[in-house]
TIKEDREN-684320 format. One record per residue (C-alpha): residue number from 0; residue in one letter; x, y, z. Coordinates in steps of 0.5 Angstrom, whole numbers, padded with zeros to 4 digits. Each point is the difference from the previous one (the first is absolute). Layout:
N
<NUM,'A',<X,Y,Z>>;
...
//
This chain:
464
<0,'M',<0037,0011,0027>>;
<1,'K',<-0007,0001,-0001>>;
<2,'I',<-0005,-0005,-0005>>;
<3,'T',<-0005,0003,-0003>>;
<4,'R',<-0005,-0005,-0003>>;
<5,'Q',<-0002,0003,-0007>>;
<6,'L',<0007,0000,-0003>>;
<7,'C',<0003,-0007,0003>>;
<8,'L',<-0005,-0004,-0003>>;
<9,'P',<0001,-0004,-0006>>;
<10,'L',<-0006,0001,-0003>>;
<11,'L',<0001,0008,0000>>;
<12,'L',<0008,-0001,-0002>>;
<13,'T',<-0003,-0004,-0007>>;
<14,'G',<-0006,0003,0000>>;
<15,'L',<-0002,-0006,-0002>>;
<16,'L',<0006,0002,0008>>;
<17,'A',<-0009,0000,0000>>;
<18,'S',<-0012,-0002,0015>>;
<19,'A',<-0027,-0019,0006>>;
<20,'V',<-0006,-0002,-0004>>;
<21,'A',<-0003,0002,-0007>>;
<22,'A',<-0004,0001,-0004>>;
<23,'P',<-0007,-0003,-0002>>;
<24,'A',<0000,-0005,-0005>>;
<25,'T',<-0001,0006,-0006>>;
<26,'A',<0008,0002,0002>>;
<27,'T',<0002,-0006,-0004>>;
<28,'A',<-0002,0003,-0007>>;
<29,'R',<0000,0008,0001>>;
<30,'T',<0008,0000,0004>>;
<31,'G',<0002,-0005,-0007>>;
<32,'G',<0001,-0007,0004>>;
<33,'A',<0002,0003,0007>>;
<34,'H',<-0002,-0005,0005>>;
<35,'P',<-0006,0000,0003>>;
<36,'A',<-0001,0000,0008>>;
<37,'T',<-0006,0001,0005>>;
<38,'A',<-0001,0008,0000>>;
<39,'P',<-0001,0002,0008>>;
<40,'P',<-0007,0002,0001>>;
<41,'A',<-0003,0006,-0005>>;
<42,'T',<-0003,0005,0006>>;
<43,'V',<0003,0001,0007>>;
<44,'R',<-0005,0002,0004>>;
<45,'P',<0003,0005,0005>>;
<46,'A',<0000,-0001,0007>>;
<47,'A',<0000,0009,0001>>;
<48,'D',<0000,0005,-0005>>;
<49,'D',<0007,0001,0002>>;
<50,'I',<0005,-0001,-0005>>;
<51,'R',<0005,-0005,0006>>;
<52,'A',<-0007,-0004,0000>>;
<53,'R',<-0002,-0001,-0006>>;
<54,'L',<0007,-0002,-0002>>;
<55,'A',<0001,-0005,0006>>;
<56,'A',<-0007,-0002,-0002>>;
<57,'V',<0004,-0003,-0007>>;
<58,'P',<0001,-0008,0000>>;
<59,'G',<0007,-0001,0001>>;
<60,'M',<0002,0008,0002>>;
<61,'R',<0004,0001,0006>>;
<62,'V',<0000,0008,0003>>;
<63,'V',<0007,0000,0003>>;
<64,'K',<0000,0007,0002>>;
<65,'E',<-0002,0006,-0002>>;
<66,'N',<0007,0004,-0001>>;
<67,'P',<0001,0009,-0002>>;
<68,'A',<-0003,0003,-0005>>;
<69,'P',<0000,0006,-0005>>;
<70,'A',<-0005,0005,0001>>;
<71,'G',<-0008,-0002,-0003>>;
<72,'Y',<0004,-0009,0000>>;
<73,'R',<0000,-0005,0004>>;
<74,'S',<0005,-0004,0001>>;
<75,'F',<-0001,-0008,0001>>;
<76,'A',<0005,-0005,0001>>;
<77,'L',<-0004,-0008,-0002>>;
<78,'T',<0001,-0007,-0002>>;
<79,'Y',<-0003,-0004,-0005>>;
<80,'R',<-0002,-0008,0000>>;
<81,'Q',<0003,-0002,-0007>>;
<82,'P',<0001,-0007,-0003>>;
<83,'V',<0006,-0003,0000>>;
<84,'D',<-0002,-0003,-0007>>;
<85,'H',<-0005,0003,-0004>>;
<86,'R',<-0003,-0007,-0004>>;
<87,'H',<0001,-0002,0007>>;
<88,'P',<-0003,0005,0005>>;
<89,'G',<0000,-0006,0005>>;
<90,'R',<0007,-0001,0000>>;
<91,'G',<0002,0004,0006>>;
<92,'T',<-0002,0009,0000>>;
<93,'F',<0008,0004,0002>>;
<94,'A',<-0003,0007,0002>>;
<95,'Q',<0001,0006,-0005>>;
<96,'R',<0002,0007,0004>>;
<97,'L',<-0003,0006,-0002>>;
<98,'N',<0000,0008,0000>>;
<99,'L',<-0007,0004,0000>>;
<100,'L',<-0001,0008,-0001>>;
<101,'H',<-0007,0000,0000>>;
<102,'R',<-0003,0007,-0003>>;
<103,'S',<-0008,-0002,-0002>>;
<104,'T',<-0003,-0005,-0002>>;
<105,'A',<-0002,0004,-0005>>;
<106,'R',<0007,0002,-0003>>;
<107,'P',<0004,-0006,-0004>>;
<108,'M',<0004,-0004,0002>>;
<109,'V',<0008,-0001,-0002>>;
<110,'L',<0003,-0006,0001>>;
<111,'H',<0007,0001,0000>>;
<112,'T',<0006,-0006,0001>>;
<113,'N',<0007,0001,0000>>;
<114,'G',<0002,-0006,-0002>>;
<115,'Y',<0004,-0002,0007>>;
<116,'D',<-0002,0000,0007>>;
<117,'L',<-0004,0006,0003>>;
<118,'N',<0006,0002,0006>>;
<119,'Y',<0003,0006,-0004>>;
<120,'Q',<-0006,0002,-0001>>;
<121,'T',<-0003,0005,0005>>;
<122,'S',<-0008,-0001,0002>>;
<123,'D',<-0002,0007,-0003>>;
<124,'Y',<0003,-0001,-0007>>;
<125,'R',<-0004,0003,-0005>>;
<126,'A',<0002,-0002,-0007>>;
<127,'E',<0000,0004,-0006>>;
<128,'P',<-0007,-0002,-0003>>;
<129,'T',<-0003,0000,0009>>;
<130,'E',<0002,0009,-0001>>;
<131,'I',<-0002,-0001,-0008>>;
<132,'L',<-0008,-0002,0002>>;
<133,'D',<0000,0002,0007>>;
<134,'G',<-0002,-0007,0001>>;
<135,'N',<0001,-0006,0006>>;
<136,'Q',<0006,-0005,-0001>>;
<137,'I',<0001,-0007,0002>>;
<138,'S',<0007,-0001,0000>>;
<139,'T',<0003,-0008,-0002>>;
<140,'E',<0005,-0005,0004>>;
<141,'Q',<0003,-0003,-0006>>;
<142,'R',<-0001,-0009,0001>>;
<143,'Y',<0005,-0003,0004>>;
<144,'F',<0004,0007,0002>>;
<145,'G',<-0001,0003,0006>>;
<146,'T',<-0005,-0003,0007>>;
<147,'S',<-0004,-0002,-0008>>;
<148,'R',<0004,-0007,0001>>;
<149,'P',<-0005,-0007,0000>>;
<150,'R',<0004,-0004,0004>>;
<151,'P',<0003,-0005,-0001>>;
<152,'V',<0003,0004,-0008>>;
<153,'D',<-0002,-0005,-0006>>;
<154,'W',<0003,0005,-0005>>;
<155,'T',<-0003,-0004,-0006>>;
<156,'K',<-0006,0004,0002>>;
<157,'L',<0003,0006,-0001>>;
<158,'D',<-0001,0004,-0007>>;
<159,'I',<-0004,0005,-0003>>;
<160,'R',<-0007,-0003,-0001>>;
<161,'Q',<0000,-0002,0008>>;
<162,'A',<0001,0007,0002>>;
<163,'A',<-0004,0002,-0005>>;
<164,'A',<-0005,-0004,0003>>;
<165,'D',<0001,0003,0007>>;
<166,'H',<-0001,0008,-0004>>;
<167,'H',<-0006,-0003,-0003>>;
<168,'R',<-0004,-0004,0006>>;
<169,'L',<0002,0006,0004>>;
<170,'V',<-0003,0005,-0004>>;
<171,'Q',<-0007,-0004,0000>>;
<172,'A',<0001,0000,0009>>;
<173,'L',<0000,0008,0000>>;
<174,'K',<-0004,0001,-0007>>;
<175,'P',<-0006,0001,0004>>;
<176,'L',<0002,0005,0005>>;
<177,'Y',<0003,0004,-0005>>;
<178,'P',<-0004,0000,-0006>>;
<179,'A',<0003,0006,-0004>>;
<180,'R',<0004,-0002,-0006>>;
<181,'W',<0007,-0003,0001>>;
<182,'I',<0007,0002,-0002>>;
<183,'S',<0006,-0005,0001>>;
<184,'T',<0008,0003,0000>>;
<185,'G',<0007,-0002,0001>>;
<186,'A',<0007,0001,-0001>>;
<187,'S',<0005,-0004,-0004>>;
<188,'K',<-0001,-0007,0004>>;
<189,'G',<-0007,0003,0003>>;
<190,'G',<-0001,0003,-0008>>;
<191,'M',<0002,-0007,-0003>>;
<192,'A',<-0006,-0003,0006>>;
<193,'T',<-0005,0004,-0003>>;
<194,'V',<0000,-0002,-0007>>;
<195,'Y',<0000,-0007,0002>>;
<196,'H',<-0005,0001,0004>>;
<197,'R',<-0004,0004,-0006>>;
<198,'R',<0002,-0005,-0005>>;
<199,'F',<-0003,-0006,0005>>;
<200,'Y',<-0006,0005,0003>>;
<201,'P',<-0001,0005,-0006>>;
<202,'H',<-0006,0003,0004>>;
<203,'D',<0001,0000,0007>>;
<204,'V',<0002,0007,0000>>;
<205,'A',<-0002,0006,-0006>>;
<206,'G',<0007,0003,-0002>>;
<207,'S',<0008,-0002,0002>>;
<208,'V',<0006,0004,0002>>;
<209,'A',<0006,-0004,0000>>;
<210,'Y',<0005,0003,0000>>;
<211,'A',<0009,-0001,-0002>>;
<212,'A',<-0003,-0007,-0002>>;
<213,'P',<0005,-0005,-0004>>;
<214,'N',<-0003,-0005,-0004>>;
<215,'N',<0005,-0004,-0002>>;
<216,'T',<-0002,-0005,-0005>>;
<217,'D',<0005,-0004,-0003>>;
<218,'D',<0005,-0002,0006>>;
<219,'R',<0005,-0002,-0004>>;
<220,'D',<0002,0007,-0004>>;
<221,'D',<0002,0005,0004>>;
<222,'A',<0003,0005,-0004>>;
<223,'A',<-0005,0004,0000>>;
<224,'V',<0001,0004,0007>>;
<225,'D',<0008,-0002,-0003>>;
<226,'R',<-0002,0006,-0006>>;
<227,'F',<-0003,0004,0006>>;
<228,'L',<0007,0001,0005>>;
<229,'A',<0003,0000,-0006>>;
<230,'R',<-0003,0007,-0003>>;
<231,'R',<-0002,0003,0007>>;
<232,'G',<0003,0007,0003>>;
<233,'T',<0006,0002,-0004>>;
<234,'P',<0007,-0004,-0002>>;
<235,'A',<0003,0004,0005>>;
<236,'C',<-0005,-0003,0006>>;
<237,'R',<-0001,-0007,-0003>>;
<238,'A',<0009,0000,-0001>>;
<239,'A',<0001,0003,0007>>;
<240,'L',<-0005,-0006,0003>>;
<241,'T',<0004,-0005,-0004>>;
<242,'A',<0006,0002,0002>>;
<243,'V',<-0003,-0001,0008>>;
<244,'Q',<-0002,-0008,-0002>>;
<245,'R',<0007,-0001,-0002>>;
<246,'E',<0004,0003,0005>>;
<247,'I',<-0005,-0004,0006>>;
<248,'L',<0001,-0007,-0004>>;
<249,'G',<0008,0002,-0002>>;
<250,'S',<0006,0004,0004>>;
<251,'R',<-0005,0001,0006>>;
<252,'R',<-0004,-0007,0001>>;
<253,'A',<0003,-0002,0006>>;
<254,'E',<0000,0007,0004>>;
<255,'M',<-0008,0000,-0001>>;
<256,'A',<-0002,-0007,0001>>;
<257,'G',<0004,0000,0005>>;
<258,'R',<-0003,0007,0003>>;
<259,'L',<-0007,-0004,-0001>>;
<260,'S',<0003,-0005,0004>>;
<261,'R',<0001,0005,0006>>;
<262,'W',<-0007,0002,-0002>>;
<263,'A',<-0003,-0007,0001>>;
<264,'A',<0004,-0002,0007>>;
<265,'R',<-0001,0006,0003>>;
<266,'E',<-0008,-0001,-0002>>;
<267,'G',<0000,-0008,0002>>;
<268,'Q',<-0003,0000,-0007>>;
<269,'T',<0003,-0006,-0005>>;
<270,'F',<0000,-0002,-0008>>;
<271,'R',<0000,-0008,0000>>;
<272,'T',<-0008,0002,-0006>>;
<273,'I',<0004,0004,-0004>>;
<274,'G',<0006,-0004,0001>>;
<275,'S',<0006,0004,0002>>;
<276,'V',<0002,0008,0001>>;
<277,'D',<0004,-0001,-0007>>;
<278,'R',<-0007,-0002,-0002>>;
<279,'V',<-0004,0005,0003>>;
<280,'L',<0005,0006,-0004>>;
<281,'E',<0000,-0004,-0006>>;
<282,'L',<-0007,0001,0000>>;
<283,'T',<-0002,0006,0001>>;
<284,'V',<0005,0004,-0003>>;
<285,'L',<-0003,-0005,-0007>>;
<286,'Q',<-0007,0004,0002>>;
<287,'L',<0004,0007,0002>>;
<288,'P',<-0003,0003,-0008>>;
<289,'M',<-0007,-0002,0001>>;
<290,'L',<-0001,0002,0008>>;
<291,'F',<0004,0007,-0002>>;
<292,'W',<-0005,0001,-0004>>;
<293,'M',<-0006,-0001,0002>>;
<294,'R',<0001,0003,0006>>;
<295,'D',<0006,0006,-0001>>;
<296,'G',<-0001,0000,-0007>>;
<297,'E',<0002,0008,-0005>>;
<298,'A',<0001,0003,0009>>;
<299,'G',<0005,-0006,0001>>;
<300,'C',<0005,0001,-0005>>;
<301,'D',<0003,0006,0003>>;
<302,'G',<0001,-0004,0007>>;
<303,'I',<0003,-0006,-0003>>;
<304,'P',<0007,-0001,0003>>;
<305,'R',<0005,-0001,-0003>>;
<306,'P',<0005,-0006,0001>>;
<307,'A',<0005,0003,0002>>;
<308,'A',<-0004,0002,0005>>;
<309,'E',<0002,-0002,0007>>;
<310,'G',<-0003,-0006,0004>>;
<311,'D',<-0004,0002,0005>>;
<312,'A',<-0004,0005,-0006>>;
<313,'L',<0000,-0005,-0005>>;
<314,'Y',<-0004,-0005,0004>>;
<315,'T',<-0003,0003,0004>>;
<316,'W',<-0005,0003,-0007>>;
<317,'F',<0002,-0007,-0004>>;
<318,'A',<-0004,-0003,0007>>;
<319,'D',<-0005,0005,0001>>;
<320,'M',<-0002,-0001,-0008>>;
<321,'V',<-0001,-0007,-0001>>;
<322,'Q',<-0001,-0001,0008>>;
<323,'L',<0005,-0005,0001>>;
<324,'P',<-0004,-0002,0007>>;
<325,'G',<-0006,-0002,-0003>>;
<326,'Y',<0005,-0006,-0002>>;
<327,'A',<0001,-0003,0007>>;
<328,'D',<-0005,-0007,0001>>;
<329,'R',<-0004,0004,0006>>;
<330,'N',<-0002,0005,-0005>>;
<331,'L',<-0002,-0005,-0006>>;
<332,'L',<-0003,-0004,0004>>;
<333,'P',<-0006,0004,0000>>;
<334,'V',<-0002,0001,-0008>>;
<335,'T',<0004,-0007,-0002>>;
<336,'A',<-0008,-0001,-0002>>;
<337,'S',<0002,0007,-0005>>;
<338,'F',<0005,-0003,-0002>>;
<339,'Y',<-0004,-0007,0000>>;
<340,'Q',<-0005,0003,-0005>>;
<341,'L',<0006,0003,-0006>>;
<342,'G',<0004,-0007,0000>>;
<343,'T',<-0007,-0004,-0002>>;
<344,'Q',<-0004,0005,-0003>>;
<345,'L',<0002,0007,0000>>;
<346,'G',<0005,-0001,-0003>>;
<347,'F',<0007,0004,0002>>;
<348,'V',<0006,0005,-0005>>;
<349,'E',<0006,-0003,0000>>;
<350,'L',<0004,0006,-0003>>;
<351,'A',<0007,0000,-0005>>;
<352,'A',<0006,0002,0002>>;
<353,'P',<0004,0001,-0005>>;
<354,'Q',<0004,0005,0004>>;
<355,'L',<0002,-0006,0006>>;
<356,'A',<0003,-0003,-0006>>;
<357,'G',<0006,-0004,0005>>;
<358,'K',<-0002,0002,0007>>;
<359,'L',<-0007,-0005,0001>>;
<360,'R',<0002,-0006,0004>>;
<361,'Y',<-0008,-0004,0000>>;
<362,'P',<-0004,0000,-0005>>;
<363,'G',<-0007,0000,-0001>>;
<364,'I',<0000,0003,0007>>;
<365,'Q',<-0007,0004,-0001>>;
<366,'T',<-0005,-0004,-0001>>;
<367,'M',<-0004,-0001,0005>>;
<368,'R',<0003,-0007,0003>>;
<369,'T',<0005,0005,0003>>;
<370,'Y',<-0005,0003,0005>>;
<371,'V',<-0005,-0007,0001>>;
<372,'P',<0003,-0006,0005>>;
<373,'R',<0001,-0006,-0003>>;
<374,'T',<-0005,-0003,0004>>;
<375,'I',<-0006,0003,-0004>>;
<376,'P',<0000,-0002,-0008>>;
<377,'L',<-0002,0006,-0004>>;
<378,'R',<-0001,-0003,-0006>>;
<379,'F',<-0002,0006,-0006>>;
<380,'Q',<-0007,0000,-0004>>;
<381,'P',<0002,0004,-0006>>;
<382,'G',<-0008,0000,-0003>>;
<383,'A',<-0002,0005,0005>>;
<384,'M',<0003,0007,-0001>>;
<385,'P',<-0002,-0001,-0007>>;
<386,'D',<-0008,-0002,0002>>;
<387,'I',<0001,0007,0003>>;
<388,'D',<0003,0003,-0006>>;
<389,'R',<-0005,-0001,-0003>>;
<390,'W',<-0007,0001,0002>>;
<391,'V',<0003,0008,0002>>;
<392,'R',<0000,0000,-0008>>;
<393,'H',<-0005,-0005,-0002>>;
<394,'H',<-0006,0001,0007>>;
<395,'G',<0003,0006,0004>>;
<396,'S',<-0004,0006,0001>>;
<397,'E',<-0001,0006,0005>>;
<398,'L',<0008,0000,0001>>;
<399,'S',<0005,0004,0002>>;
<400,'F',<0007,-0001,-0001>>;
<401,'V',<0004,0005,0003>>;
<402,'Y',<0009,-0001,0000>>;
<403,'G',<0006,0006,0000>>;
<404,'A',<0004,0001,-0005>>;
<405,'N',<0006,-0002,0003>>;
<406,'D',<-0003,-0007,0004>>;
<407,'P',<0003,-0006,-0003>>;
<408,'A',<-0008,-0004,0002>>;
<409,'G',<-0002,0004,-0005>>;
<410,'A',<0006,-0004,-0005>>;
<411,'E',<-0005,-0005,-0001>>;
<412,'P',<-0008,0003,0000>>;
<413,'F',<-0006,-0001,0000>>;
<414,'R',<-0004,0001,-0006>>;
<415,'T',<-0006,0001,-0003>>;
<416,'G',<-0002,-0003,-0007>>;
<417,'K',<-0006,0000,-0004>>;
<418,'G',<-0004,-0004,0005>>;
<419,'S',<0001,0005,0006>>;
<420,'R',<-0005,0006,0001>>;
<421,'D',<0000,0006,0005>>;
<422,'A',<0007,-0002,0001>>;
<423,'H',<0006,0005,0000>>;
<424,'V',<0008,-0002,0001>>;
<425,'Y',<0003,0008,0003>>;
<426,'L',<0007,0002,0000>>;
<427,'A',<0003,0004,0005>>;
<428,'P',<0006,0004,-0001>>;
<429,'H',<0007,0001,0003>>;
<430,'T',<-0004,-0005,0005>>;
<431,'S',<0003,-0007,0003>>;
<432,'H',<-0005,-0005,0004>>;
<433,'V',<-0003,0004,0005>>;
<434,'V',<-0005,0003,-0005>>;
<435,'K',<-0006,0003,0000>>;
<436,'I',<-0007,0003,-0004>>;
<437,'A',<0003,0007,0003>>;
<438,'D',<0006,-0001,-0003>>;
<439,'L',<-0003,-0001,-0007>>;
<440,'A',<0001,0006,-0006>>;
<441,'P',<-0007,0004,0001>>;
<442,'R',<-0004,-0003,-0005>>;
<443,'D',<0002,-0006,0001>>;
<444,'R',<-0001,0001,0008>>;
<445,'A',<-0007,0003,-0002>>;
<446,'R',<-0002,-0007,-0004>>;
<447,'A',<0002,-0004,0005>>;
<448,'T',<-0003,0004,0005>>;
<449,'A',<-0007,0000,-0003>>;
<450,'A',<0000,-0007,-0002>>;
<451,'L',<0001,-0003,0007>>;
<452,'R',<-0006,0005,0003>>;
<453,'R',<-0003,-0003,-0006>>;
<454,'W',<0001,-0007,0002>>;
<455,'A',<-0002,0001,0007>>;
<456,'G',<-0007,0004,-0002>>;
<457,'V',<0003,0008,0003>>;
<458,'D',<-0002,0005,-0004>>;
<459,'G',<0000,0006,0005>>;
<460,'P',<0004,0003,0006>>;
<461,'P',<0003,-0005,0005>>;
<462,'A',<-0006,-0001,0005>>;
<463,'S',<0000,0003,0007>>;
//
């Protein structure tokens, strides 16, 4: 079985399941209480006119190598030295991994994050805003993901404010090289990180586009997602999903668990974190409706196997849909930081499952404690997400939120309010979790594109 990062993480499962030394002294007042830190020098003296040399001259920046790039671009793998704790920058650092696509210092810069590591992003990848603006792009690996991890790991320094400070300090370091306007963007967990950065450092960029970004303001109430899933598709499609759930946790439970056990034995995989093969099976069956609508949506309804389907067909479809390999210890370990964030600040969804009454053995299995080793403390901070939500509604500006109409991430979306300025929420019809401005209806597509170009200061056709 092949594991696909985008569909195995609980951030995507919940919609939810949702990738340093900073500002000048005035930053605290300007950012609504963000902790100040020491800014990089305001100017960088290039060693030469070549962009590689100028990057290497930025304090804390290391040019690891130059990669193949699309026509008209240069691509660099970089690292940037960040404090583990922006509040106390003298208490250790780590190297944050970056990918830079350099177009021209006269073009806009797009700050892009996928919310995780950079391992699943090619060095020539361009986000949609980068393509629209014909701009530069700096892609960030989030702190505590991939190789961007301090040693030893202090989990208390993984929070949205510290990650936002990483982005802020990077922006401050690179703006002398890229003085044109900056735009930030990301999808799913990356879209959430984009919003959090804007909340604490609203003036770092001229505008932001957040795709498929859930806004879980009350972690105790998941009714909105339950209602959303209850209305997706036709009654026949929903009934087919329910029938598969009941079959797998009913008469086929031992058969399905046996197949997963044999796969694990062949691959040398274990499920100690989740607890057992049977627990993994129950957890993924509970999450099946959400994953189905995030991934396949309407187009996948005809492909749902019947409960009486031959074992290989049923198991293959189910294992692919829920990404069963992702729950093995070896694959959970690199994304422990994601589960930690869900369990401490971002929140998660525990789906109601009345259709599975009498078939469930593990109450509370959908909590993030299931995914995080017991050696790592989890203490949820219920005020973190309401603070972000209030900022968007009362102070957010130059924001575009793009959702797919069939995506459970949009069950609890970001919303604008009376205090929002030039902020917009768009819904792409017949689209799931992977959504773009290009998927919007023509009028919305034109409005979203025009807003992005206006924020970036790009009025004419892209420069050659």
